[in-house]
N, C-alpha and C positions, 0 to 999 in steps of 0.2 A: 738579426741584428736588432738590439733593444732600441726602443724610441728615445731612452734616457740613459745617460751613465749610471751604473750600479756601483755604489760605494764597496760593497763587499766583493765585488768583483774587479771592476776598473779602478778602484781606488787603492787597492792592495800596495802598490809601489808609489802612491802620491807623495810628491814632496812635502815634507814636513807633516807626514800623517799623524804624527803623535800629538799635534798641537790642534787637530781638527775636531769640530763637534757640530751638530746639527741643532737649529733653533727654529721654533715655529714663531712666525711673526707676520701679521698683515696676510694671513691666509697662505703663506708660502713656507716651505721647509728650506731653510737656507744652509748652506755648507759655510762654516765659519772657521777661520784659523785665528788663534791669539797667541801672541808671543810677549814674554814678560809677564810681570805680576802687577795686577792693577793696584792691589793694596801697598805697593812700594812706593807710592806717591809720585810715580813718574806721570808726565803728561801723556795723554792718550793720543796716538797717532792712527788714523784711519786711512787705509789704501784701498783706492777703487780702480778696478781694471777697466780696460776699453772693450769695446765691440768685440765679440768672438774669442776673448781672453778668458782667465780664471784665475783663482789664487796662485796657480802655477807661476804666474809671470812674476810674482814677488819672491820666488823662491831664493834668489840671491841677495835681495834688498832688505827683506824683513828682518833676518837674523842681524844684520849690520846696524839696524836702527834698534833693535830690541834692548840693548843695554842703555839706551837714552830715553826710551818711549816704551809705554804699553801699547802694543801694536797689534791692530785688529785687520784682517783682510777678509774678504767674503767672495762667494761667486754671486753675481749678478742674477736676478730672475731670468730663467730660461737658459741660463750658462753653466756649464760644468756640472756639479753635483747639487746646484740649487733648483727647486722645481720652478716650473713656467706658470704663467696666470691660467687659471681655470676659466673653461667656458668662453663668454665673449670679452672677457677682462683684458684681453692682450693688448688691444690698442690704447688702452688707458695706461696699464701698468708698465708697458715697455716704451712709452713715451718718455721725453726728459722730465717733465713734471710728476709723471707717474712713478719713475725710477727715484726721484728725489724724495717724493713721499714715502715709497717703499723703505728707502734707506733710513729715513727719519724713524719709522715705525721700528726697524730693526735696532737702531741706536736705543731708543726708548726701551726696548725688550731687554736689551743687556745692560741698560743702566750706565751709557757711556756718553761722555761730553768731550768730543776731540778738541784738543788744543791745536792740533795739526792735521790737515787733510791732504794727501798726495793723490792727484788723479792722473791717469795715464788717458790720453786721447779723448774719448767720450766719457770717460771717468772724471777728467778734469771739469767737463761741462755740467756733470751731475753735482760735483763739489760746489761751484759757483752757483748753480741753480739753488742748492740748499742754503747757501749764504744770503743769496737775494730774496729768498722766500722767508728768511728769518727762521729757518729750521736749526739751523747751527750758527755758532759764532765762535770760530777757531781764531788764534791767533794769526794764523798762516795757512794758506792754501799754496800747494806747490803743483803747477801744471806741468806735466811731462808731455811734450808734444800735444798740447791740448787742441781738441777740435771744437772750437767755438763759433766757426764761421759756416754759413750754408755754401754748398756748391753753386758757382756762378755758371752764367752761360748756358751753352746746350746741356752740359753734364748736369746742371741744377734742374733743368726743365725735364730730363729724361729719368734720373736716378730716382727720384722718389716714387713716380708711379710705376716704375719696373720693379722696384723693391716692394712695393705693396703688392703687385701681381704676384711675384714669386712667393711671398710670405702667406699669401692666401691660398696657394696651390699646393696642397698635402704632399704632392709626389716631389716637388722641387728640393726640400732638404735631403730626401734620399738620394736624388740623382747627385747633387751637390757632394753629399758624403761619399758616394761611390766613386766618383771621379777624383776626390782628393784621396783615395785609397792609393792612387798612382804617385810614388815617391817623386817623380818629376814634377807633377801638379803642385805637391807641397812645397818644394824647394822653390819653384817660381812664385807662389804666394808670399813666402818669407822673404825671398830676394827682392820682391817688389817693396817691401817696407824700407830698404836701405840698410838694414841690419845683418850682421853676420851672428848666427846662432850655433851653439854647439850641438851635438848629437843629441843631448838628453833634452834640449829646448825643442829641437825638430820633432822629436818622438813624442813629447808631452802635446804640442799643438797637433801632430797626426791623430793621437787618440781623440782629441776634442772635435776636430772637424770632421773625423770619419763617423762621428755619432749623429744620426739625423736630428735627435732632440736638441742637441747643443747647436746644431746648423740651423733649425728653426728658430731657436732663441735669438741667435745673433741676426738672422734676415728679418725677424719680426721687430727688432730693436732699431734697425736700419729703416724699415719701412715706417716706423711711427716717430721717427726722429725729425724734428722741426727746430731749427735754430735761429729762425728770424726774431722771435721774441728775445732770444739771447742778445742778439745784436743790440736790440732797442735796450735792454736793460743794463748791459755791461757799464754803461757810464756812471749808473749809481751803486755800482760796487764798493762797499766801504772796507771791506776784508783785505788786508794785506795779501798781495800774490805775487809769487815768483813764477815766471815764465821759463821753462828750462827746455831748450830745443836742441835736437839733434842736427848737426849742420847737414848730415847726409840723409835726412827724413826724405822718402819719397812718397811717403802716404799723404802728409800734410806739409806743404811747402814752409819752409822756415820764415817765408816772407809773410805768412799770416800773423806770426806773433807780432810783427811790427804794426800790422793793421789793428791787431788786439790793442796793442799798446796804445794807438792813437785813440782808439775808442774809449778807453779807460779814462784818458785824460791826464794832463799834467798834475793835477791835484791827487791822483791816486798813489796809493802805496804800492807801486809796481816796479819790479825789476826784470830784465830780460837777460838770460845767461844762454850763450851758445856753447854747446859741446862738440868740438871738431871731431871730424871722422866716425860720428855716431849717427844712427838711424832712427827709425821710429820706435824701435824696442831698445833704446839707449840704456834703459834700467835693467835689462836683461843681458846686455852685451857687457856692460861695465858698472855692475851694482855698486862696487867700492867708490867709483867717480861721483855717482849720483847721490849715494848715501852722503858722502862729505858734504856736497853741494847743499843738500837738504838741511843737515844740522847746522851748517854755517848760516844759511838764510833763517832758520827758525831762532837760533840765538840773536840774530839781529833783529827779527821782528819782535821778539819776547823783549830785547832791551829798550825798545822804542815803544812799546807799550800796546 
């Protein structure tokens, strides 16, 4: 079993393979997908997936946005077909500020200035971090079941040290990938999100998590993720943000979105929308519902400035 997914082997049936290409930026080889023609004058939309996912998670949503935006998606560092940090750079590049900086280098390399950024789960935190750090200035950020708040209580005290230990142990990603080869384990992992995926979605997640390199990237990201600074900085976010939440999300409680709204404050240009019956992977379950919500909110944000 290869440590990394191989494009010429594992990517032969990858969703939207025809719009995939590879970009060298910031010491990483990025797998990027671009939908729509930039020269057409369409606003640029950047879609950032969450921990453990990849470009495949936008397979239904990206084509629905392409008539209205020039859409770019990517595999985050260490995920999917994008290379992982080299040497001892993992702790830096897989952290939240590190991911934000890496994304910034990629956007500069591609010459892209997004008007819209859509982030799912941890991807939403990356998008907001980039706005807070002045790396991008989109008209709107859409957070799909965004992961902005650190775990509380005992889970918060245990999770980070355990994740760091697991990420630092080379054998762990292989053991995790081996256990995930059991279809029952994969089904339990997906069911735990509160979402119902079709056979294609399950197969794609299976391909990812059965690969030790991808598993190592996801574990490394979790091990180096610290959201305490995000909580401190959220009140100074000036970018318009739409929090879109699946009512059936079992990964991140929908109640967290109300806490985020409170942190943003009454002066923030923020909205909260709940999608009934959908879970953490709402954009994969019902991409047409999420696409309509994104377009509606972008038009409102663009009209108000």
